[in-house]
N, C-alpha and C positions, 0 to 999 in steps of 0.2 A: 117429103119422103126422101130418104137417102138410099141410093142403090149401090150394091156391091158390084164392082167391075173386075175384070181380069180372069185369069185361068181358074176354073173351078167355082166361079161366082155364079150361083144360081138362085139367089134370093133377093128380096127387097124388104126393107124394114120401114114401117110407118107406125105412128101412134104416139100417145102421150105417156104419162108416167105409169098408167095402169094397164094398158093394152098394147100389144105389138101384133102387127099383121105381117105374115111372112108368105111370099109367093115363092114356092120352091118345088124342085123335083121331089116327088113323094119319098124317094129313097134318101134324100138329104136331110129330112126332118128327123131329129133325134129326140128332142125334149121340148115340149111346149105346154106341159101341164094338161089341163082339160081343154082340148082344142075342138073347134068346130070348123067345118069346111064350108065356105060360102063362095060360090062362083070361082072356084079354083084358088081361093085365098084361105089360108089357115089363120083363124083368129082365136085368140085365147088370152086369159089373164097372164101377166108376166110380172114377177116381183122386181123390185128395184135393182137387186144384184144382177139378175139375168139381163135386164134391160141395159144396165151400164156395161156389162161385159160384151153384149151384142154390139152396142154402139162403138165401143173401143175397138172391137175386132173389125168393124167396118171402117175404122179410121175417121169417125165422125168428128169434125173439127171442134164443135162446141164441147163435146164430151172430153176429148183429149185436152183441150185448153183448160177446162175445169180441173182435171186431175193434175196437170202440170202446175197450175197456178196455186191451187189450194192444198194439195197433198191430202192429209187426213182431216183438214178443216171441214171438208164436205163428205166425210166418211159415211158409209151406209150403216155402220154399226158403232155405237159408243164403246164397244168392248175393247178396242185397241187403245190402251192407256198411253199417255205421252212418253213415258220411259220406254215402253215396248216399241213404240213408233221410232224413237231415236235409235234403239238397238237394231231394229229391222233396217233402217236407213244405213247404219254402219255396216251391216252385213252386205247390203247391196254395193256400197262403195268399195268394200274389200274385194268382193267378187269381180268388180270392174277394174281393179288395180288403181284406184284413185290415189291422188297425190297426198303427201303428208298433211298439207294445209287443209285439204278437204276433210281428211280424217279427223284432224284436230278440232275443227269446228263442230263436227258431229259428236266427237268424244266429249268436248266441253258441254255441249247441250245435254248429252246423256248423263253426265256427272251432275249437272245442275238439276236434273230431273230425278236424281237419286240412284243412279246406277253405280255400282262399285267397279273398281278396276278389274276385279275377278270376273264380273259379269261381262264387262267390255271385252276382256281377253277371251272369254267363253264364246263370244260371237265368232271370232276367228276360228276357234276349234269347231264350232257348229257348222260353219260354211266349208270347212276343210274338205270333207268328202265330196262336196259338189264342185269345188273349184280346183282341187288337185294340188299336188306337191309344189309346183312352181309358184302358184299364186300364194300359197301359205308362206313359203320361204321369202318371197318378195314382199309380202304384206306385213309380216311380223316386225321387221325393223321400223317400218313406217308407222305401224300401230304403236309400237313402243315409244317412238319419238312423240307421237300425238299424246301419249300418256305422260310424257315428261321424262322418260328413261333415256339414257345415253348408251347406245349399243355400238359405238364407234370401234371398240376393241374386239368385236366379234369378227372372226375371220371367215 
């Protein structure tokens, strides 16, 4: 059993892949599917998505380690194609202000998986509203360099 600690923590999570038991203040329970209450414990079926999100939110070491080590290799859905995965990773790197070398590796992987330079550039355009002007302006030359363009003469 892994317990949440700290300010606002009012629940405990236990269970395997198919069930999660939550001990919580009644007002803190928002979604548990079809729940039953036994001896102050809310018990109900939980799908794998909800279970993973709960465990990550609690900082469960095993769950965090799986996500960091495997990325989408242990994904819950086969719907995320490798090319899309590479483009999503590129968007995250751009949002974080990653270095050109980090971008280059992800760009090379995306191209190897069939992404076009236009699709790669569209990632910067897509994250633009979320990351803001400063991140777009600082990310564009690094992304251009990762794509093999020379923007040295841009003032």
